[in-house]
N, C-alpha and C positions, 0 to 999 in steps of 0.2 A: 753745555761749555764746548769750547772750543781748542783743540792741541794745534802745533807745528810740525809738518813733518819735513826734514830735511835729507836729500840723499844725491851724493857725486857718485855717478854710478858708473861702469865700466869704460865708457866710454871715452870717460872725464873731459866731455865738451858743456858742462857745465855746471850751477846748482840747484836744484828742484828744489824749492818753497812749495807745500800748500798748508791751509789751513783747512782743517776737518771737523765739521758739527760733529759732536757726539750726544747730541739729546736723543736721538733717535737711533736709526740706522746711520752709517758712517754717512755723509755728504761733506763731499768737493765744497768747500765754497768760493776758495779764490787757489791758484798756484801760475807758477813763475817761474823762469829759468833765467837767471842772473848767470852771467859770463864771468867765465874764471880769470883771471887777470892772467896775462898770456907765458909770464915768468911762471906761475907758480902753477900752472897745468903743465908747463914744462919738465917742469920738475917732478909734480906726479908721475908723469907717464914716465920719464926717466925711472925712477923709483918699482914702476912694475919688472925691470930687471934687477941685475944680482950687478953690482959695481961699487967703488970707491968710496970708502966712506958712508957706507948708506944710513949707521947710528946718526951721523951728525946730519944729514941730508932730510932723515924721515923724521928725527926734532924739532928742525928746522920749519920743515911743513907743517908740523903738527900742530906746531904753533901757530904758526902763518895762516892755516885754513881753518885752525879754531878762531882766530882772531875776523876771518872773511867769513866765515858762518855768523858770528855774531852779528857782524855791522849788518850784513847782508838783509837778515830776518827782521832784522829793525827795521829797515829801509822800506821791505816792501810793507810789513805791518804798517808804517807810516804813508805809504802811498794807498795800501790799500785804506785808511781812515779806521784801522783797528784797532783800540788800546791796547799795550802791551797787557797790561790790568787785565785784559778781557779774554788772554790767553794759560789755559791751564800749566801747560806742562810743552814743550819743544822733544819730539822724538829724530835723535840725531844718530845717523847713519856715519857719515862720515866719508870717506876713502876707504875703500879696500886698496891695498898695495901687496898683500899676499895672501892668498889662499890656498891650503896646501892639505888637503881632505884624507890624501893617499900617504903623506908619509907618518913616519913613527917618533913621538909620537904624532896625531893632526893636531893644524894649528887654523888659524884665521887670524888676520889684524887691518885693523881700521883707524883712518887717526881722523885729528879732526875734533883738538881737543877739547872735550863737554865742559870743563870748567872755564874756558874764556869763554865757550858761549853762555853760559849760564850767570858769570861776571859780567860780562857785555849787557845780555839782553835785560838782563834780574827775574830771568823765566826758568822756575827748575827744569831741567834740560834729564833726561832718558838718554843713553849711549853704551855700547858694547854689546848691541842686541843680539851677536850671534855666538857668543862662546861658550855661555853655558850648554846648548844643545850640544856644543861641540863636546864640552865635559861628560855631558849624558851619552856620548859615543854616538851623536849625529855627525853629520856634514857642515852643518853650521846653516845650509844652505841646502834650496828655499826657502826662503820666508814665506813669501808672497802667498803660495796657495788658500790660508784660512784667510786672506783678507780679500781676494779673487770671490772664496767661496760666500763673504757676507754682501759682494758688491752686484755676484751674477750668476749669482744659483738661480735653474730655475726648474720650476716642477715638473714641467712639461716637455721639457726639451732639453738634450743633452746642448752642452756646454763644454767647449776647451778654448782654454783663456794661454794665448801666448803671450808672453814679454818681451818684447825684442828691444834690450839695450845692447849693449855690448858684447854682451851672454843672453843667449835667450833661453827662457824657461816656460815649462809647460804644466797647468792646470786641467785637470781631468774633473768635469763637476756633473758624473753622471746624472739622469732627470730620476724624482720617482728614488732618491737617497741619499742618504748622507753621507757615503765616503768620499772622501780628496785623496788624488792622487798626485802626484807633483815633483820634479825633476827638471834640470837643467836637461836641456837640450843638446846642446852644443853652442857653437859661434852665432853672434847677432850681429850685428856692426861691426864685433872686434877688429873681422882679416880684412873687410873692405875698406873698415877706416884705415887699417894699417898702410894697403895697399897702395889707397888713394895718395895719401902721406907722405910714402914714399917715393911714389913715380911723379907725383903730380905738387906738391906740394900744398897740397889742399886735405884738410882736416876732414872729408868726409865726400863721398861721391850722391851728392845731390840730386835727391830723387832716382840714383839707380843709372843717371844718363847717360855718366861712361862706361858703365857693364852693358847698355843695351847699343852701344857700338861696340863691344867685338861679340866671338862668339866664341861657345862652351868647345873646346877642348877636352874632347872623348877620352885623353889617355891619363891626360891629367883628372877628369873627375871620375876617372876608372882608381886611381891614386888614390884619391881625397875618401871616396867612397869603404874603402877600407879601415875607414878610422874607427880604432880600439873606443872611444867614449861613445861614438856615436852610435854604437851597435849594443853598447852594456848596457844590463837593464839596470832599473834603479830601485834603489835609494841611487841618486847620484849628481855629482857639481862639480862645477869647472870655473875654470877664470884666466884672464889673460896667461898666467902661468904657460897654458900647452896653446892657447889660440894667439899667438900674434907675429908680426913681422919676421923674425928666426921661423916659424911654423911655413908662414907662405913662400920663402925665398927657399925653405925646402925642400919642400913640395914640388915648388914650381921648376928648381934650375936645372933638373934633366930634360925638360920638355923644349927648355926654350922659345916659350908662346910669346906672341908682343903682350907689354901688359896689358891691352884694352881687352884680350880676350882671356888672360887669367883674371881681372876682372870680374867680367861674365861667368866663368866658371868659378869662383871663390862664391858669386851671388846663387848662381845656381847649387851647388853645393852646402851653402846657409841655408836655403827653401827645400832643398832634397831633406839635409838632417833634421827639422823642425817639422816638414811631412812624414820621417819613418816613424817617429815620437810620437804622431797622433795615429798614426793607422797602425802602429804595433800595440801603444796601451790606451787607446783610446775609447772612443764608446761604436764608433763605426759609422757615424750621422751626427747630426746637428749642424751648430755651427762653433765656428772658428776667430773666437775675439778676438784681437792684435790690439795691442798695447806699446806703449815705450814708442823710441823714435823712429823703429823700425816701418810704423806704417805709415808715415810717410814718404819712401820709397817707393816709388811707385810699380819698378820694375820687379822691385821684391814680391809684391801683392800681386801682383799677375800669376810670378813664377809659383809663387804659393794656392793659388787658386787651380794652377795646371797641374800639382802634382796632388791635390787633396781634393778631385772632382765630387767627391761624396757628402762633402760640407760646406754650407756657407760659409762666404770668408766674409765677416763683417770688422771696422776699428770699433773700436770703445767708445768712443765719440757716438756711433749709430746708435750706442742705448745708453747716450746721456752721460755719459763718464766720460771723462779728461783725461784724455790717453798719455799727455804728455806727464799731469800731477800726478799720476796715480801712483806710481812708485813711491816720491816724498810722502802722498794719503798715508801706503800702508803704515809708514815708520810714527809718523803721529796715532795710529791706528794702536800700535805697538804701544805706544808710550801710555796712551788710556788703557791698557790693559796692565802694563806694568803697576801702573798706581794705584790699580783694582784690584790685583790677588791675583787675572787670570794669565794661565798659557799663554803663548803666541807661538808655538813650534806647532807641527803635527808631525808625530815621530814615525807615521807611516811614509813621510815624506822624508824627512831628513834621515833616519835611522836610528834616532837618540831611542834610550832604554823607555823614553814615555813622558808625558807634555812635562811644559818647564816654564816658569814664570821666567822671561827674558830680561836683561839691562840691568844697568844700575845708576841711580837717579844722584845727581848733583843738584842741590839745594841752590834755590839763588843766592840766598842769604845768611 
């Protein structure tokens, strides 16, 4: 039976849609990224920060994103010649607009109305996949490690899976073991994208070409390297509430470096923060498998290799796993587990009291 997964990540660079075959081991059958309409993308980015009329704006975006998800799923299925009746359910993550695991009480909020998704597609929809873990004392993230385990575990070789979206997360999969260690490492594309958008009006630094024009600024890098989140022990998760344009401006302003040097330093900080996580909590050797949009940043991949000389650096595609569709595919897999009564969190990863079946089901009719 096939499931659809839908994910709009912290980079807000598009809607990822994947079809996953669950008849055996999960297998990504199709995947695509659908560009978000400019006005909707801008509105979603704006919701990452506090502002006026937040409730009205969030409500409008919730409805608009739900309708866009529903229509986009139908459009992709038609393009792939897959009848909607062949899909058991949609796992819909939506768009995170707040993630506050350190607040009292902690909370996380995703929008993209699943009622509208189910109504438009005529397919059962599973959503709200983080809050049950948080209700059980966890951070609600990262959830991907259990899916990474299903896809990448190797009995003979240590593997570390790094998903580089807006935020980067790591999954440690030691060989000859069933243990899973996973957590957010810090910024992925978030700081690089924010600075590129601010300075050049470009949504991202393609391939890291702009960063490659600059030089790492030692004093700024030293200041960034004192980052409390990066150095904190897991379990831990974070979001754009911390790693955003204000963060860059606050850290960079005292040093008055050229913009391209700031970008080069942000790239080095991103690579260093990921490498620090792997060195401190990883298996010490093996492969680092990079997935998500960050794997397309050649400059970042080179700096990861330089910072992790004891590991082989691979893209997930080298292991025949679609790195663009991977995160959306995870939510298809979660939907399958929800409907079959299986837990999707790893308590050792999120800090929850125990395994929980995640998500709420929105029937097609």
